[in-house]
C-alpha positions in Angstrom: 118.7 122.1 107.6 117.7 120.9 111.0 118.6 117.4 112.2 114.9 116.9 113.0 112.1 116.5 110.5 108.4 115.8 110.2 107.7 112.3 108.8 104.3 111.7 107.1 102.9 108.3 106.0 99.9 108.4 103.7 98.1 105.1 103.4 94.8 103.8 102.1 93.0 104.2 105.4 95.1 106.7 107.5 97.6 109.5 107.4 100.1 109.4 110.2 102.8 111.9 111.1 105.4 112.5 113.8 108.5 114.4 114.7 111.6 112.3 113.8 114.9 112.8 115.6 118.3 112.0 114.0 118.4 108.7 115.9 115.1 107.6 114.3 113.0 108.1 117.4 109.5 109.5 116.9 107.6 111.9 119.1 104.3 113.8 119.0 102.5 111.2 116.9 99.3 112.3 115.2 97.0 110.7 112.6 93.7 111.1 110.8 91.7 109.0 108.4 92.6 109.2 104.7 89.9 111.3 102.8 88.8 108.8 100.2 89.0 109.6 96.5 89.9 113.3 96.9 93.6 114.3 96.3 92.9 117.9 97.4 91.4 116.9 100.7 94.3 114.5 101.3 96.8 117.3 100.8 94.7 119.5 103.2 94.9 116.7 105.8 98.7 116.5 105.4 99.1 120.2 105.7 96.9 120.4 108.8 98.8 117.5 110.5 102.2 119.1 109.7 101.1 122.6 110.8 99.7 121.3 114.1 102.9 119.4 114.8 105.0 122.4 113.9 103.0 124.7 116.1 103.5 122.4 119.1 107.2 121.7 118.5 110.1 123.7 119.7 113.8 123.2 119.2 116.0 122.2 122.2 117.3 125.0 124.3 120.2 126.9 122.9 123.4 127.8 124.8 121.6 130.9 126.0 118.7 128.9 127.4 116.3 130.3 124.8 113.8 128.0 123.0 112.8 128.9 119.5 110.3 127.5 117.1 111.4 126.5 113.6 109.9 125.3 110.4 110.9 121.6 110.0 111.5 119.9 106.7 108.8 117.4 105.8 109.3 113.9 104.3 106.3 112.2 103.0 105.8 108.5 102.1 102.8 108.0 99.8 101.1 104.7 99.0 101.4 104.9 95.2 103.8 105.0 92.3 105.8 108.2 92.9 108.3 109.7 90.4 111.4 111.6 91.1 109.5 114.9 91.2 107.2 113.7 93.9 104.3 113.3 91.6 101.9 110.4 92.4 101.5 108.7 89.0 99.1 106.0 90.1 97.9 104.4 93.3 96.1 101.0 93.2 94.9 101.3 96.8 94.2 105.0 97.2 91.3 106.0 94.8 91.6 109.4 93.2 95.4 109.6 93.1 96.3 109.8 89.4 99.1 111.9 88.0 98.9 114.2 91.0 101.7 116.7 91.8 101.7 116.0 95.6 105.2 117.4 96.3 104.6 120.6 94.4 101.2 121.0 96.1 102.6 120.6 99.6 105.7 122.7 98.9 103.5 125.6 97.9 101.5 125.4 101.1 104.2 124.6 103.7 107.0 127.0 104.6 109.6 124.2 104.6 111.4 121.8 102.3 109.2 118.9 101.3 110.1 115.6 99.6 107.6 112.9 98.6 108.6 109.2 98.2 106.8 105.9 97.7 105.8 104.7 101.2 107.5 101.3 100.9 110.7 102.9 99.7 110.5 105.1 102.8 109.9 102.1 105.1 112.8 100.3 103.5 115.1 103.2 104.2 113.9 103.4 107.8 114.5 99.7 108.4 117.9 99.9 106.7 119.0 102.9 108.8 117.6 102.1 112.2 115.5 98.9 112.0 115.7 95.2 111.1 118.3 95.8 108.3 120.6 98.2 110.2 123.4 95.6 110.5 123.0 94.4 106.9 126.0 96.3 105.5 125.0 97.9 102.3 122.3 95.7 100.7 118.7 94.9 101.8 115.2 94.4 100.3 111.9 95.1 102.0 108.4 93.9 101.2 105.5 95.5 103.1 102.5 93.2 103.4 99.5 95.3 104.1 96.4 96.3 102.1 98.7 95.7 99.1 102.4 94.6 98.8 105.0 97.3 98.5 108.7 97.0 98.1 112.0 98.9 98.6 115.5 98.0 97.7 118.8 99.3 99.1 122.0 98.6 97.2 125.5 99.9 98.0 123.9 101.9 100.8 121.6 103.8 98.5 117.9 103.5 97.9 117.2 102.2 94.3 114.7 104.5 92.6 115.2 103.5 88.9 115.3 105.8 85.9 112.1 107.6 86.7 111.8 106.9 90.4 109.3 104.1 89.9 111.5 101.1 90.8 110.8 98.4 93.4 107.1 97.8 92.8 107.7 94.3 94.1 104.1 93.6 94.8 103.5 93.7 91.1 105.9 90.9 90.2 103.8 88.4 88.2 103.8 85.1 90.2 100.8 83.4 88.5 100.3 84.2 84.9 96.6 84.8 84.1 95.8 84.5 87.8 93.7 86.6 90.2 93.1 90.2 88.9 95.0 92.8 90.8 93.9 96.4 91.6 96.6 97.6 89.3 94.8 96.0 86.3 97.1 93.1 85.7 96.6 89.5 86.7 98.7 87.2 88.9 100.5 89.9 90.8 102.2 89.0 94.1 99.9 91.5 95.8 96.9 89.5 94.7 98.2 86.4 96.5 100.1 87.6 99.6 98.7 90.9 100.8 96.5 91.4 103.8 93.6 91.7 101.3 94.6 88.4 99.7 94.8 86.7 103.1 91.2 87.7 103.8 90.1 86.6 100.3 91.8 83.2 100.8 90.1 82.8 104.2 86.7 83.4 102.5 87.5 80.9 99.8 88.5 78.2 102.3 85.4 78.8 104.3 83.3 78.4 101.2 85.1 75.2 100.0 84.9 73.6 103.4 88.6 72.9 103.7 89.2 74.5 107.1 89.1 72.4 110.3 85.5 72.3 111.7 86.6 74.0 114.9 88.2 77.0 113.2 86.8 80.2 114.5 87.0 81.6 111.0 84.0 79.6 110.0 81.8 81.5 112.4 82.8 84.9 111.0 80.7 86.8 108.4 82.5 87.2 105.0 83.2 90.9 105.6 84.8 90.0 109.0 87.3 87.7 107.3 90.1 90.1 106.9 93.9 89.7 107.1 93.8 91.2 110.6 91.1 88.7 111.7 93.1 85.8 110.3 96.3 86.9 112.0 94.6 87.3 115.4 93.0 83.9 115.1 96.4 82.4 114.2 97.9 84.0 117.3 95.3 82.2 119.4 96.4 78.9 117.9 93.6 78.5 115.3 94.9 75.8 112.9 92.6 77.0 110.1 93.9 80.5 110.2 97.5 79.2 110.3 96.7 77.1 107.2 95.5 80.3 105.4 98.6 82.2 106.4 100.8 79.2 105.2 99.1 79.3 101.8 99.6 83.0 101.4 103.1 82.7 102.8 104.1 80.2 100.1 103.0 82.7 97.5 105.0 85.4 99.3 108.0 83.1 99.0 107.6 82.8 95.3 107.9 86.6 95.1 110.8 86.6 97.5 112.7 84.1 95.3 112.3 86.4 92.3 113.7 89.3 94.4 116.6 87.3 95.7 117.5 85.7 92.3 117.5 89.2 90.8 119.2 91.2 93.5 121.0 88.9 95.9 120.3 91.2 99.0 122.1 90.6 102.3 118.8 90.5 104.1 115.0 90.5 103.3 112.7 92.3 105.7 109.0 91.7 105.7 107.0 94.6 107.1 103.4 95.7 107.5 100.8 93.2 108.7 103.1 90.5 107.5 105.4 91.2 110.3 102.5 91.0 112.7 101.5 87.6 111.3 104.9 86.2 112.2 106.2 82.7 111.7 102.9 81.2 110.4 103.4 83.5 107.3 107.2 83.8 107.3 108.2 80.2 107.7 106.4 79.0 104.6 107.7 82.1 102.7 111.3 81.2 103.6 110.8 77.6 102.5 109.1 78.5 99.2 111.8 81.1 98.5 114.7 78.7 99.1 113.1 76.0 96.9 113.2 78.4 94.0 116.6 80.0 94.4 119.1 79.3 91.6 122.1 77.4 93.0 120.4 77.1 96.4 122.8 74.4 97.5 125.8 76.4 96.8 125.0 79.9 97.9 124.2 81.9 101.0 120.4 82.2 101.4 119.6 85.6 102.9 117.6 85.7 106.1 113.9 86.7 105.9 113.2 88.7 109.0 110.2 90.7 110.4 110.5 94.4 110.4 111.2 96.2 113.7 109.8 99.7 113.3 106.1 98.7 113.0 103.7 101.4 112.0 106.4 104.1 112.4 108.6 102.7 109.5 107.1 105.0 106.9 107.3 108.0 109.1 110.9 107.4 110.1 112.1 106.5 106.6 110.4 109.5 104.9 112.0 111.9 107.4 115.4 110.3 107.3 115.5 110.1 103.5 115.0 113.9 103.4 117.6 114.5 106.2 120.1 112.1 104.6 119.9 113.9 101.3 
């Protein structure tokens, strides 16, 4: 198998792809919008992206100076619960994906090896191999804070998949029994309190209850404009109301982190997705809330909670490297 692969990241709003080299660098980026609610059209979009990249890509020159095309292996990170056979069992944030044989479908249509993994697992592997957790030794946990909250766990240098490949759904840890209803159908999931979606909802709640400072720019926004991205941008401009919203959601994130650390004792915790973009206004409260809830917190090493480094390429890089690493 070549040391180069196509990495694909399928999210709720976009499908991104690129050529990933053995050192984790990405070239020839390409992306399209995610076709909503139609698994067949999603597979079509992936196939078209991969084929367009493959048609434009050539291997480095050989010793004879020739340059030859080759079918590259394809690693896919999918935003859903993915089993060991690459079947998407369920996706809270991508309507239409239900018990869908994505890996089988793509393998039949692409003349190359294909492996499908949960997108947060892929991102965790990317950060472990070449990103924020690359110096962590052999243990790390990743939470991706985006539309939802995903998770990935590396232990003893291996990605933890569980008995059926469904492990590390950290966004669906219950942090508030009977709380806000989650897209997964349960109530009180971490995702319902600390995702980008939750940040937007919290901002709308604080505008309605009048608890934001009167000069906060969030107050002037329409409800559908109060998104996690809008709150993050306002926070970066120094808006105290936006920073208060991020602190509230960050504290909930810390509750989830404490559960992860108490259960797994990772060497480092990486926060990716929009959470990494939000920075310290989200992460500092998360660290504090996590440490307050750790068992034996005065007598143990508290793992650092750090922002991811690979940005939007984390899923692309990790999906490709998981396939290449075997």
